[in-house]
MARPA-662030 format. One record per residue (C-alpha): residue in one letter; residue number from 1; y, x, z; chain. Coordinates in steps of 0.02 Angstrom, whole numbers, plus 32768, in hexadecimal, padded with zeros to 4 digits. Layout:
residues N
<atom code="A" pos="NUM" v="Y" u="X" w="Z" unit="A"/>
...
END
This chain:
residues 266
<atom code="X" pos="1" v="7631" u="1CCD" w="D810" unit="A"/>
<atom code="X" pos="2" v="76DC" u="1CC6" w="D7BF" unit="A"/>
<atom code="X" pos="3" v="76EA" u="1C01" w="D7D2" unit="A"/>
<atom code="X" pos="4" v="76DB" u="1C37" w="D89F" unit="A"/>
<atom code="X" pos="5" v="7760" u="1CC7" w="D897" unit="A"/>
<atom code="X" pos="6" v="77CD" u="1C5D" w="D81C" unit="A"/>
<atom code="X" pos="7" v="77C4" u="1BBD" w="D896" unit="A"/>
<atom code="X" pos="8" v="77F3" u="1C30" w="D926" unit="A"/>
<atom code="X" pos="9" v="7874" u="1C99" w="D8D2" unit="A"/>
<atom code="X" pos="10" v="78E1" u="1BF5" w="D8AF" unit="A"/>
<atom code="X" pos="11" v="78A1" u="1B8F" w="D948" unit="A"/>
<atom code="X" pos="12" v="790C" u="1C10" w="D9C4" unit="A"/>
<atom code="X" pos="13" v="7994" u="1C15" w="D933" unit="A"/>
<atom code="X" pos="14" v="79B1" u="1B5D" w="D941" unit="A"/>
<atom code="X" pos="15" v="79A6" u="1B5A" w="D9FB" unit="A"/>
<atom code="X" pos="16" v="7A39" u="1BDB" w="D9F3" unit="A"/>
<atom code="X" pos="17" v="7A82" u="1B66" w="D974" unit="A"/>
<atom code="X" pos="18" v="7A91" u="1AC1" w="D9E6" unit="A"/>
<atom code="X" pos="19" v="7AC4" u="1B28" w="DA78" unit="A"/>
<atom code="X" pos="20" v="7B5B" u="1B6B" w="DA0D" unit="A"/>
<atom code="X" pos="21" v="7B77" u="1ABC" w="D9DA" unit="A"/>
<atom code="X" pos="22" v="7B68" u="1A7E" w="DA83" unit="A"/>
<atom code="X" pos="23" v="7BF9" u="1AEF" w="DAB1" unit="A"/>
<atom code="X" pos="24" v="7C6C" u="1AC4" w="DA13" unit="A"/>
<atom code="X" pos="25" v="7C53" u="1A16" w="DA27" unit="A"/>
<atom code="X" pos="26" v="7C65" u="19FD" w="DAF2" unit="A"/>
<atom code="X" pos="27" v="7BF2" u="19B1" w="DAFA" unit="A"/>
<atom code="X" pos="28" v="7B44" u="19D9" w="DB98" unit="A"/>
<atom code="X" pos="29" v="7A94" u="19CC" w="DB40" unit="A"/>
<atom code="X" pos="30" v="79FC" u="19E0" w="DBB4" unit="A"/>
<atom code="X" pos="31" v="79A5" u="1A75" w="DB95" unit="A"/>
<atom code="X" pos="32" v="78FF" u="1A0E" w="DB81" unit="A"/>
<atom code="X" pos="33" v="795A" u="19A0" w="DB08" unit="A"/>
<atom code="X" pos="34" v="7995" u="1A5B" w="DA91" unit="A"/>
<atom code="X" pos="35" v="78CC" u="1A9F" w="DABE" unit="A"/>
<atom code="X" pos="36" v="787A" u="1A01" w="DA5F" unit="A"/>
<atom code="X" pos="37" v="791C" u="19FD" w="D9DE" unit="A"/>
<atom code="X" pos="38" v="78F1" u="1AB1" w="D9B3" unit="A"/>
<atom code="X" pos="39" v="7849" u="1AB2" w="D9A0" unit="A"/>
<atom code="X" pos="40" v="7855" u="1A01" w="D936" unit="A"/>
<atom code="X" pos="41" v="78CB" u="1A3E" w="D8B8" unit="A"/>
<atom code="X" pos="42" v="787B" u="1ADB" w="D896" unit="A"/>
<atom code="X" pos="43" v="77CC" u="1A94" w="D89B" unit="A"/>
<atom code="X" pos="44" v="7820" u="1A15" w="D82C" unit="A"/>
<atom code="X" pos="45" v="7882" u="1A96" w="D7A8" unit="A"/>
<atom code="X" pos="46" v="77D1" u="1AFA" w="D7A4" unit="A"/>
<atom code="X" pos="47" v="7776" u="1A77" w="D768" unit="A"/>
<atom code="X" pos="48" v="77E4" u="1A35" w="D6F7" unit="A"/>
<atom code="X" pos="49" v="7802" u="1AE1" w="D6A8" unit="A"/>
<atom code="X" pos="50" v="7736" u="1AEE" w="D68F" unit="A"/>
<atom code="X" pos="51" v="770F" u="1A4B" w="D65F" unit="A"/>
<atom code="X" pos="52" v="77AA" u="1A35" w="D5E4" unit="A"/>
<atom code="X" pos="53" v="77D3" u="1AE4" w="D5A1" unit="A"/>
<atom code="X" pos="54" v="77EB" u="1AB6" w="D4EF" unit="A"/>
<atom code="X" pos="55" v="7832" u="1A07" w="D4F3" unit="A"/>
<atom code="X" pos="56" v="78E3" u="1A42" w="D525" unit="A"/>
<atom code="X" pos="57" v="7939" u="1990" w="D52B" unit="A"/>
<atom code="X" pos="58" v="78C1" u="1939" w="D59F" unit="A"/>
<atom code="X" pos="59" v="78B4" u="19F2" w="D606" unit="A"/>
<atom code="X" pos="60" v="7978" u="19E3" w="D629" unit="A"/>
<atom code="X" pos="61" v="7976" u="193A" w="D650" unit="A"/>
<atom code="X" pos="62" v="78F6" u="194D" w="D6CD" unit="A"/>
<atom code="X" pos="63" v="7949" u="19D3" w="D713" unit="A"/>
<atom code="X" pos="64" v="79DA" u="197F" w="D72F" unit="A"/>
<atom code="X" pos="65" v="7979" u="18E9" w="D79F" unit="A"/>
<atom code="X" pos="66" v="791F" u="1979" w="D7EE" unit="A"/>
<atom code="X" pos="67" v="79CC" u="19B0" w="D834" unit="A"/>
<atom code="X" pos="68" v="7A22" u="191F" w="D863" unit="A"/>
<atom code="X" pos="69" v="7974" u="18E7" w="D8C8" unit="A"/>
<atom code="X" pos="70" v="7971" u="198E" w="D914" unit="A"/>
<atom code="X" pos="71" v="7A2C" u="1961" w="D954" unit="A"/>
<atom code="X" pos="72" v="7A15" u="18CC" w="D97D" unit="A"/>
<atom code="X" pos="73" v="7977" u="18FA" w="D9ED" unit="A"/>
<atom code="X" pos="74" v="79DF" u="1980" w="DA3C" unit="A"/>
<atom code="X" pos="75" v="7A5B" u="18E9" w="DAA2" unit="A"/>
<atom code="X" pos="76" v="7A28" u="1842" w="DA67" unit="A"/>
<atom code="X" pos="77" v="7ACB" u="183A" w="D9E6" unit="A"/>
<atom code="X" pos="78" v="7AE7" u="1792" w="D996" unit="A"/>
<atom code="X" pos="79" v="7AAD" u="17B3" w="D8E3" unit="A"/>
<atom code="X" pos="80" v="7B7E" u="17C7" w="D8B2" unit="A"/>
<atom code="X" pos="81" v="7BB4" u="185B" w="D920" unit="A"/>
<atom code="X" pos="82" v="7AEF" u="1895" w="D8F7" unit="A"/>
<atom code="X" pos="83" v="7B29" u="18A2" w="D832" unit="A"/>
<atom code="X" pos="84" v="7BBB" u="18F5" w="D860" unit="A"/>
<atom code="X" pos="85" v="7B78" u="1972" w="D8EB" unit="A"/>
<atom code="X" pos="86" v="7AF7" u="1988" w="D85A" unit="A"/>
<atom code="X" pos="87" v="7B7D" u="19E3" w="D7E0" unit="A"/>
<atom code="X" pos="88" v="7BA7" u="1A55" w="D873" unit="A"/>
<atom code="X" pos="89" v="7B14" u="1A87" w="D89A" unit="A"/>
<atom code="X" pos="90" v="7AEF" u="1AB2" w="D7D9" unit="A"/>
<atom code="X" pos="91" v="7B9A" u="1B12" w="D7C6" unit="A"/>
<atom code="X" pos="92" v="7B4A" u="1B6E" w="D87F" unit="A"/>
<atom code="X" pos="93" v="7AAA" u="1B97" w="D831" unit="A"/>
<atom code="X" pos="94" v="7AF9" u="1BD8" w="D778" unit="A"/>
<atom code="X" pos="95" v="7B63" u="1C4F" w="D7F4" unit="A"/>
<atom code="X" pos="96" v="7ACE" u="1C7E" w="D86F" unit="A"/>
<atom code="X" pos="97" v="7A4B" u="1C97" w="D7D8" unit="A"/>
<atom code="X" pos="98" v="7AA7" u="1CEA" w="D761" unit="A"/>
<atom code="X" pos="99" v="7AEA" u="1D79" w="D7FE" unit="A"/>
<atom code="X" pos="100" v="7A28" u="1D75" w="D835" unit="A"/>
<atom code="X" pos="101" v="79F1" u="1DAD" w="D782" unit="A"/>
<atom code="X" pos="102" v="7A71" u="1E1C" w="D777" unit="A"/>
<atom code="X" pos="103" v="7A51" u="1E8F" w="D811" unit="A"/>
<atom code="X" pos="104" v="7997" u="1E77" w="D801" unit="A"/>
<atom code="X" pos="105" v="79B6" u="1EC2" w="D743" unit="A"/>
<atom code="X" pos="106" v="7A16" u="1F59" w="D7A4" unit="A"/>
<atom code="X" pos="107" v="79E3" u="1F7D" w="D84F" unit="A"/>
<atom code="X" pos="108" v="791D" u="1F73" w="D882" unit="A"/>
<atom code="X" pos="109" v="790D" u="1F1E" w="D921" unit="A"/>
<atom code="X" pos="110" v="78BF" u="1E80" w="D96C" unit="A"/>
<atom code="X" pos="111" v="78EC" u="1DEE" w="D90F" unit="A"/>
<atom code="X" pos="112" v="7909" u="1D97" w="D9A9" unit="A"/>
<atom code="X" pos="113" v="798B" u="1E24" w="D9D9" unit="A"/>
<atom code="X" pos="114" v="79D2" u="1DF5" w="D92B" unit="A"/>
<atom code="X" pos="115" v="79D9" u="1D47" w="D956" unit="A"/>
<atom code="X" pos="116" v="7A30" u="1D33" w="D9F3" unit="A"/>
<atom code="X" pos="117" v="7AAF" u="1DCA" w="D9AE" unit="A"/>
<atom code="X" pos="118" v="7ABD" u="1D65" w="D91F" unit="A"/>
<atom code="X" pos="119" v="7AF1" u="1CB4" w="D982" unit="A"/>
<atom code="X" pos="120" v="7B55" u="1D2D" w="D9FE" unit="A"/>
<atom code="X" pos="121" v="7BB6" u="1D67" w="D97D" unit="A"/>
<atom code="X" pos="122" v="7BC8" u="1CB2" w="D916" unit="A"/>
<atom code="X" pos="123" v="7C18" u="1C81" w="D9CC" unit="A"/>
<atom code="X" pos="124" v="7C84" u="1D1B" w="D9D4" unit="A"/>
<atom code="X" pos="125" v="7CC4" u="1CE6" w="D91F" unit="A"/>
<atom code="X" pos="126" v="7CE8" u="1C3D" w="D93E" unit="A"/>
<atom code="X" pos="127" v="7D3E" u="1C66" w="D9E6" unit="A"/>
<atom code="X" pos="128" v="7DC4" u="1CDC" w="D98B" unit="A"/>
<atom code="X" pos="129" v="7DE2" u="1C64" w="D8FD" unit="A"/>
<atom code="X" pos="130" v="7E0F" u="1BC8" w="D974" unit="A"/>
<atom code="X" pos="131" v="7E6A" u="1C16" w="DA0F" unit="A"/>
<atom code="X" pos="132" v="7F1B" u="1BFF" w="D9D8" unit="A"/>
<atom code="X" pos="133" v="7EC1" u="1B2F" w="D98D" unit="A"/>
<atom code="X" pos="134" v="7E72" u="1B18" w="DA32" unit="A"/>
<atom code="X" pos="135" v="7EEC" u="1B0F" w="DAB7" unit="A"/>
<atom code="X" pos="136" v="7EB7" u="1A57" w="DAE6" unit="A"/>
<atom code="X" pos="137" v="7DFE" u="1AAD" w="DB16" unit="A"/>
<atom code="X" pos="138" v="7E43" u="1A9D" w="DBE7" unit="A"/>
<atom code="X" pos="139" v="7E57" u="19EF" w="DBC3" unit="A"/>
<atom code="X" pos="140" v="7D9E" u="19D0" w="DBBD" unit="A"/>
<atom code="X" pos="141" v="7D34" u="197D" w="DC3F" unit="A"/>
<atom code="X" pos="142" v="7C89" u="1959" w="DC59" unit="A"/>
<atom code="X" pos="143" v="7C63" u="18B7" w="DCBF" unit="A"/>
<atom code="X" pos="144" v="7BE9" u="1849" w="DCFF" unit="A"/>
<atom code="X" pos="145" v="7BED" u="1794" w="DD43" unit="A"/>
<atom code="X" pos="146" v="7B84" u="16EE" w="DD60" unit="A"/>
<atom code="X" pos="147" v="7BAF" u="164C" w="DD0B" unit="A"/>
<atom code="X" pos="148" v="7B33" u="15B4" w="DD06" unit="A"/>
<atom code="X" pos="149" v="7AC7" u="1635" w="DD6B" unit="A"/>
<atom code="X" pos="150" v="7AB2" u="16B0" w="DCE6" unit="A"/>
<atom code="X" pos="151" v="7AE1" u="176E" w="DCF6" unit="A"/>
<atom code="X" pos="152" v="7B57" u="17A6" w="DC5E" unit="A"/>
<atom code="X" pos="153" v="7B82" u="1847" w="DC2D" unit="A"/>
<atom code="X" pos="154" v="7C15" u="186D" w="DBC5" unit="A"/>
<atom code="X" pos="155" v="7CA7" u="18FE" w="DB86" unit="A"/>
<atom code="X" pos="156" v="7D3E" u="189E" w="DBBE" unit="A"/>
<atom code="X" pos="157" v="7DEA" u="18EF" w="DB81" unit="A"/>
<atom code="X" pos="158" v="7E7A" u="1907" w="DBF9" unit="A"/>
<atom code="X" pos="159" v="7F03" u="1871" w="DBB5" unit="A"/>
<atom code="X" pos="160" v="7FA6" u="1896" w="DC05" unit="A"/>
<atom code="X" pos="161" v="7FF5" u="1808" w="DB97" unit="A"/>
<atom code="X" pos="162" v="7F75" u="1796" w="DBE1" unit="A"/>
<atom code="X" pos="163" v="7FDC" u="1710" w="DC50" unit="A"/>
<atom code="X" pos="164" v="7F5A" u="167D" w="DC6C" unit="A"/>
<atom code="X" pos="165" v="7F3C" u="1643" w="DCEE" unit="A"/>
<atom code="X" pos="166" v="7EDF" u="15A3" w="DD41" unit="A"/>
<atom code="X" pos="167" v="7F59" u="151B" w="DD52" unit="A"/>
<atom code="X" pos="168" v="7EFD" u="14CD" w="DDF9" unit="A"/>
<atom code="X" pos="169" v="7ED9" u="157F" w="DE52" unit="A"/>
<atom code="X" pos="170" v="7F3F" u="15EC" w="DDFD" unit="A"/>
<atom code="X" pos="171" v="7EB5" u="166E" w="DDE5" unit="A"/>
<atom code="X" pos="172" v="7ECB" u="16C9" w="DD51" unit="A"/>
<atom code="X" pos="173" v="7E68" u="16A9" w="DCB6" unit="A"/>
<atom code="X" pos="174" v="7DEE" u="172E" w="DC56" unit="A"/>
<atom code="X" pos="175" v="7DCB" u="1700" w="DB99" unit="A"/>
<atom code="X" pos="176" v="7D22" u="1708" w="DB65" unit="A"/>
<atom code="X" pos="177" v="7CE6" u="16F5" w="DAC1" unit="A"/>
<atom code="X" pos="178" v="7C83" u="1666" w="DA96" unit="A"/>
<atom code="X" pos="179" v="7BF6" u="16BA" w="DA26" unit="A"/>
<atom code="X" pos="180" v="7BED" u="173E" w="DA98" unit="A"/>
<atom code="X" pos="181" v="7BB8" u="169C" w="DB1C" unit="A"/>
<atom code="X" pos="182" v="7B3E" u="166D" w="DAB6" unit="A"/>
<atom code="X" pos="183" v="7AD4" u="1718" w="DACB" unit="A"/>
<atom code="X" pos="184" v="7AAA" u="16AF" w="DB70" unit="A"/>
<atom code="X" pos="185" v="7AB0" u="1613" w="DB6A" unit="A"/>
<atom code="X" pos="186" v="7A6C" u="1588" w="DAD4" unit="A"/>
<atom code="X" pos="187" v="7B09" u="153D" w="DAAE" unit="A"/>
<atom code="X" pos="188" v="7BC1" u="1535" w="DAB8" unit="A"/>
<atom code="X" pos="189" v="7C0D" u="150D" w="DB4B" unit="A"/>
<atom code="X" pos="190" v="7C6B" u="147E" w="DB20" unit="A"/>
<atom code="X" pos="191" v="7BD2" u="1430" w="DAF8" unit="A"/>
<atom code="X" pos="192" v="7B95" u="1455" w="DB9F" unit="A"/>
<atom code="X" pos="193" v="7C16" u="13F1" w="DBD3" unit="A"/>
<atom code="X" pos="194" v="7BF0" u="1348" w="DB5E" unit="A"/>
<atom code="X" pos="195" v="7B2A" u="1365" w="DBB0" unit="A"/>
<atom code="X" pos="196" v="7B7B" u="138C" w="DC5C" unit="A"/>
<atom code="X" pos="197" v="7B09" u="1411" w="DC7A" unit="A"/>
<atom code="X" pos="198" v="7B9E" u="1496" w="DCAC" unit="A"/>
<atom code="X" pos="199" v="7BEA" u="1496" w="DD4B" unit="A"/>
<atom code="X" pos="200" v="7C91" u="14E9" w="DD86" unit="A"/>
<atom code="X" pos="201" v="7CDE" u="14A6" w="DCDE" unit="A"/>
<atom code="X" pos="202" v="7D9F" u="14C0" w="DCC5" unit="A"/>
<atom code="X" pos="203" v="7E14" u="14A9" w="DC44" unit="A"/>
<atom code="X" pos="204" v="7EA4" u="1547" w="DC0C" unit="A"/>
<atom code="X" pos="205" v="7F3A" u="1522" w="DBBE" unit="A"/>
<atom code="X" pos="206" v="7F87" u="159A" w="DB51" unit="A"/>
<atom code="X" pos="207" v="7FF7" u="15CD" w="DACC" unit="A"/>
<atom code="X" pos="208" v="7FE5" u="164C" w="DA3A" unit="A"/>
<atom code="X" pos="209" v="802D" u="1676" w="D9A3" unit="A"/>
<atom code="X" pos="210" v="8034" u="1604" w="D915" unit="A"/>
<atom code="X" pos="211" v="7FF7" u="1575" w="D98D" unit="A"/>
<atom code="X" pos="212" v="8054" u="1512" w="DA00" unit="A"/>
<atom code="X" pos="213" v="7FE5" u="14EF" w="DA88" unit="A"/>
<atom code="X" pos="214" v="7F2C" u="14D7" w="DAA8" unit="A"/>
<atom code="X" pos="215" v="7EA5" u="14BF" w="DB26" unit="A"/>
<atom code="X" pos="216" v="7E0E" u="1540" w="DB3E" unit="A"/>
<atom code="X" pos="217" v="7D88" u="150C" w="DBB4" unit="A"/>
<atom code="X" pos="218" v="7D56" u="1575" w="DC3F" unit="A"/>
<atom code="X" pos="219" v="7CD2" u="15AA" w="DCA8" unit="A"/>
<atom code="X" pos="220" v="7CCE" u="15D4" w="DD79" unit="A"/>
<atom code="X" pos="221" v="7C8B" u="1680" w="DD6F" unit="A"/>
<atom code="X" pos="222" v="7C31" u="16DE" w="DE2F" unit="A"/>
<atom code="X" pos="223" v="7C26" u="177F" w="DE55" unit="A"/>
<atom code="X" pos="224" v="7C7B" u="17D4" w="DDE9" unit="A"/>
<atom code="X" pos="225" v="7C84" u="18B2" w="DDCF" unit="A"/>
<atom code="X" pos="226" v="7CDD" u="18F8" w="DD55" unit="A"/>
<atom code="X" pos="227" v="7CC1" u="19BD" w="DD4A" unit="A"/>
<atom code="X" pos="228" v="7D23" u="1A3D" w="DD01" unit="A"/>
<atom code="X" pos="229" v="7CBA" u="1AF5" w="DD21" unit="A"/>
<atom code="X" pos="230" v="7CB6" u="1AFA" w="DDDC" unit="A"/>
<atom code="X" pos="231" v="7D25" u="1A6B" w="DE08" unit="A"/>
<atom code="X" pos="232" v="7CD3" u="19D7" w="DE33" unit="A"/>
<atom code="X" pos="233" v="7D40" u="193A" w="DE54" unit="A"/>
<atom code="X" pos="234" v="7CF4" u="188D" w="DE84" unit="A"/>
<atom code="X" pos="235" v="7D21" u="17E6" w="DE9F" unit="A"/>
<atom code="X" pos="236" v="7CBF" u="174F" w="DEDE" unit="A"/>
<atom code="X" pos="237" v="7D1A" u="16DB" w="DE50" unit="A"/>
<atom code="X" pos="238" v="7D5B" u="16D9" w="DDA8" unit="A"/>
<atom code="X" pos="239" v="7DAF" u="1675" w="DD35" unit="A"/>
<atom code="X" pos="240" v="7D59" u="1693" w="DC78" unit="A"/>
<atom code="X" pos="241" v="7D94" u="162E" w="DBE7" unit="A"/>
<atom code="X" pos="242" v="7D2F" u="1622" w="DB51" unit="A"/>
<atom code="X" pos="243" v="7D8C" u="1637" w="DAA4" unit="A"/>
<atom code="X" pos="244" v="7D3C" u="160A" w="D9E2" unit="A"/>
<atom code="X" pos="245" v="7DA3" u="1692" w="D9A2" unit="A"/>
<atom code="X" pos="246" v="7D5B" u="1747" w="D9AD" unit="A"/>
<atom code="X" pos="247" v="7DC9" u="17BA" w="DA18" unit="A"/>
<atom code="X" pos="248" v="7DAA" u="1863" w="D9D3" unit="A"/>
<atom code="X" pos="249" v="7DA9" u="1879" w="D91B" unit="A"/>
<atom code="X" pos="250" v="7D2D" u="1915" w="D903" unit="A"/>
<atom code="X" pos="251" v="7CD0" u="18C5" w="D9A7" unit="A"/>
<atom code="X" pos="252" v="7CF9" u="1940" w="DA1E" unit="A"/>
<atom code="X" pos="253" v="7D05" u="18E7" w="DAAF" unit="A"/>
<atom code="X" pos="254" v="7CCE" u="182C" w="DACA" unit="A"/>
<atom code="X" pos="255" v="7D3C" u="17D8" w="DB67" unit="A"/>
<atom code="X" pos="256" v="7E01" u="17FB" w="DB90" unit="A"/>
<atom code="X" pos="257" v="7E20" u="1811" w="DC4E" unit="A"/>
<atom code="X" pos="258" v="7E98" u="17DD" w="DCA9" unit="A"/>
<atom code="X" pos="259" v="7F15" u="186B" w="DCFD" unit="A"/>
<atom code="X" pos="260" v="7F14" u="181A" w="DDA8" unit="A"/>
<atom code="X" pos="261" v="7E69" u="1835" w="DDA3" unit="A"/>
<atom code="X" pos="262" v="7E87" u="18E3" w="DDA0" unit="A"/>
<atom code="X" pos="263" v="7F1B" u="18F6" w="DE23" unit="A"/>
<atom code="X" pos="264" v="7EE7" u="1896" w="DE95" unit="A"/>
<atom code="X" pos="265" v="7E2C" u="18CB" w="DE8E" unit="A"/>
<atom code="X" pos="266" v="7DEF" u="191C" w="DF19" unit="A"/>
END
């Protein structure tokens, strides 16, 4: 009975924590994936505590693996980002778990209400702490589009300093990091080009600090939909360049959105 009660408590807490993580990193997670990830995280965590309670080193190692796998299940992140976001989830767990325990010791209420209150309080504290530093939040957009018959969904940052255009058509160019591209395709774009497995390929010249010039491979995307709260902007065609360099230090976004796509959208 104790195991079931602990499992249910942790299941609800992890689901709330994943929703908080989704909000913090601006990455949309599907409900069923949060549901599955929270069940996995709760069950594996409870099982580890039951089986390896005396072996603290092994317990810690298995707990870390459990957290990483929970994050990866929630949104199919690449392993590098899964590790990074696992640290975020661990910090959220410490805060929400601590607040949950503190409230539980002082107030007699159903644990579901306490779990909800704990997560809402952490969210409020986060907003209060970063509201002055989070002025760029308005520049984040959810973007979906099709490349090579596959639908991609990413979080994009509106880059007002992006002046890249496709040389022939003069279409504005968005920049997608290669790590995200590899979540949907089995190999990098340049290898697909070598094998002639890709169509609609473009080469985009660019200049950046530290390098005089370079060329980025790009592909034509279809049916782009840019979403910001209630506003939806649609484009039938868009050019997506693939960058080997990570675009966001903390993984807050995966693509740089060209400002023309916002100004000229409908």
